[in-house]
C-alpha positions in Angstrom: 14.9 -2.6 -10.2 13.3 -5.4 -8.3 10.0 -3.6 -8.2 10.2 -3.0 -11.9 10.9 -6.6 -12.5 7.9 -7.6 -10.4 5.7 -5.1 -12.2 6.7 -6.7 -15.5 5.5 -10.1 -14.1 2.3 -8.4 -12.9 1.6 -6.9 -16.3 2.2 -10.2 -18.1 -0.1 -12.0 -15.7 -2.8 -9.4 -16.0 -2.6 -9.4 -19.8 -3.4 -13.1 -19.9 -6.7 -12.4 -18.1 -7.7 -9.1 -19.8 -10.4 -8.8 -22.5 -9.5 -7.0 -25.7 -11.8 -4.0 -24.8 -10.3 -3.5 -21.3 -7.7 -0.9 -20.7 -5.2 -1.4 -17.7 -4.8 1.1 -15.0 -2.1 1.1 -12.4 0.5 3.0 -10.4 4.1 2.8 -9.3 5.0 4.3 -5.9 8.3 4.8 -4.2 8.4 5.5 -0.4 11.3 7.0 1.6 11.3 6.3 5.3 13.2 9.1 7.1 13.9 7.6 10.5 15.1 9.2 13.7 16.8 6.3 15.6 17.4 3.7 12.9 18.7 3.7 9.3 16.5 5.2 6.6 15.1 2.8 4.0 12.9 2.7 0.9 9.8 0.8 -0.1 8.4 0.1 -3.6 4.9 -0.8 -4.6 3.5 -1.4 -8.1 -0.1 -2.1 -8.8 -2.1 -3.0 -11.9 -5.9 -3.3 -12.5 -7.5 -5.1 -15.4 -11.3 -5.1 -15.0 -11.9 -6.7 -11.7 -8.5 -8.3 -11.5 -6.0 -6.6 -9.2 -2.2 -7.4 -9.3 0.4 -6.0 -7.0 4.1 -6.3 -6.3 6.0 -4.9 -3.3 9.6 -4.7 -2.0 10.6 -3.9 1.6 7.0 -3.8 2.5 6.1 -6.7 4.9 9.8 -7.2 5.8 13.1 -5.6 4.9 15.0 -7.2 2.0 11.8 -9.2 1.1 9.5 -9.0 -1.9 5.8 -9.9 -2.3 3.4 -10.5 -5.1 -0.4 -10.5 -4.9 -3.5 -11.2 -7.0 -7.0 -10.1 -6.0 -10.6 -9.7 -7.2 -12.3 -6.3 -6.9 -15.9 -5.6 -5.8 -17.2 -2.1 -6.2 -20.5 -0.3 -6.1 -22.6 2.5 -4.6 -24.0 5.8 -5.7 -23.8 8.6 -3.2 -21.7 6.4 -1.0 -19.2 4.4 -3.0 -17.2 1.4 -1.9 -14.5 -0.9 -3.2 -13.4 -4.1 -1.6 -10.5 -6.3 -3.0 -9.6 -9.6 -1.3 -6.0 -10.4 -2.1 -3.7 -13.3 -1.6 0.1 -13.2 -2.1 3.5 -14.8 -1.5 6.5 -13.5 0.4 9.9 -14.2 -0.8 13.5 -13.0 -0.4 14.4 -12.5 3.3 11.0 -13.9 4.2 8.9 -16.8 3.0 5.2 -17.4 3.3 1.6 -16.9 2.1 -0.2 -13.6 2.8 -4.0 -13.4 2.8 -5.4 -9.8 3.0 -7.9 -7.2 1.9 -7.9 -3.7 0.6 -11.0 -1.6 1.0 -12.2 1.9 0.7 -15.4 3.9 1.3 -16.1 7.4 0.1 -18.8 10.0 0.6 -18.5 13.4 -1.0 -15.1 14.8 0.1 -14.5 12.2 2.8 -13.0 8.7 2.4 -11.6 5.8 4.4 -9.0 3.4 3.1 -8.0 0.2 4.9 -5.4 -2.3 4.0 -5.0 -5.4 6.2 -3.1 -8.6 5.9 -1.9 -11.6 7.9 1.8 -12.4 7.4 3.2 -15.8 8.3 6.9 -15.7 7.7 8.0 -19.4 7.5 11.7 -18.5 7.8 11.2 -17.1 11.3 8.9 -19.4 13.3 6.7 -17.5 15.7 6.9 -14.3 13.6 3.3 -14.3 12.4 1.7 -10.9 12.7 -1.2 -8.8 11.5 -0.3 -5.8 9.4 -2.6 -2.8 8.7 -2.6 0.6 7.2 -5.5 3.0 7.6 -6.2 6.4 6.2 -9.1 8.8 6.9 -9.0 11.5 4.2 -10.6 14.7 3.3 -10.3 16.2 -0.3 -11.2 19.9 -0.2 -9.7 20.3 -3.7 -9.0 17.9 -6.6 -5.3 18.4 -6.1 -5.2 18.2 -2.2 -6.1 15.4 0.2 -5.3 15.5 3.9 -6.1 13.4 6.9 -5.1 11.0 9.6 -3.1 7.7 9.2 -2.3 4.7 11.3 -0.3 1.6 10.8 0.8 -1.7 12.4 4.0 -2.9 10.9 7.2 -4.9 11.5 9.5 -2.8 9.3 9.6 0.0 11.8 10.3 -0.6 15.5 9.3 2.3 17.7 8.1 0.4 20.7 4.5 1.2 19.8 2.1 -1.6 18.7 0.1 0.9 16.5 1.6 4.1 15.2 -0.5 7.2 14.3 0.1 10.4 12.5 -1.2 12.8 9.8 -0.7 13.1 6.1 -1.0 15.4 3.1 -1.1 14.5 -0.6 -0.6 16.9 -3.6 -1.6 15.7 -7.1 -0.5 17.2 -10.4 -1.9 15.4 -13.4 -0.7 11.8 -13.0 1.8 12.4 -10.2 1.0 12.4 -6.5 3.4 13.5 -3.8 2.6 12.4 -0.2 4.0 13.2 3.2 3.2 11.1 6.3 4.3 12.2 9.8 4.1 9.4 12.3 4.3 9.6 16.1 4.6 13.4 16.2 4.1 13.4 20.0 7.1 11.2 20.8 10.9 10.8 20.3 10.0 7.9 18.0 8.6 10.2 15.3 9.5 9.7 11.7 8.4 10.9 8.2 7.6 9.1 5.1 7.8 10.8 1.7 6.2 9.1 -1.3 5.9 9.7 -5.0 3.2 7.9 -7.1 3.0 7.8 -10.9 -0.4 6.7 -12.2 -1.1 5.3 -15.7 
């Protein structure tokens, strides 16, 4: 419910900046973290694009029981090799407080692509808790409905004793729905799985 409320705010903000001939695109994603040695938990992300404007709302993403809201400006280009870079800035609220600068970027060539999301989180509620968060995917799309690859992340919402966690993923798309499975740390007892469902519009 909190993610849906954040999405409503995001849509209202985007509408104020959209031209009449622009159509919004976006997505809503729910993640389920199936943990091995700690309680399972969920993460919600809602995103909206209006022209070059990018709006995003998240819950349980940077910190558990905390929400965040972002605005960004998208740069895209390329022909055979395409790229998209979106600098973003957001606020953290709820269990955490602070300002979050970051960037989302992707590069694609034929069936290969790289996606990077990075941000600097400064939680004012917990002095000394500043940290750099990142999520990186290297993907291969052999079919329109299938994307597989490698994934890595640095996060504070999962504590496995590893600074950076690595794994593999697979995504299956049917029309506007995408189901994703991420398997992290498969070589250790700190392994865990993330299941995700994305609805695009």
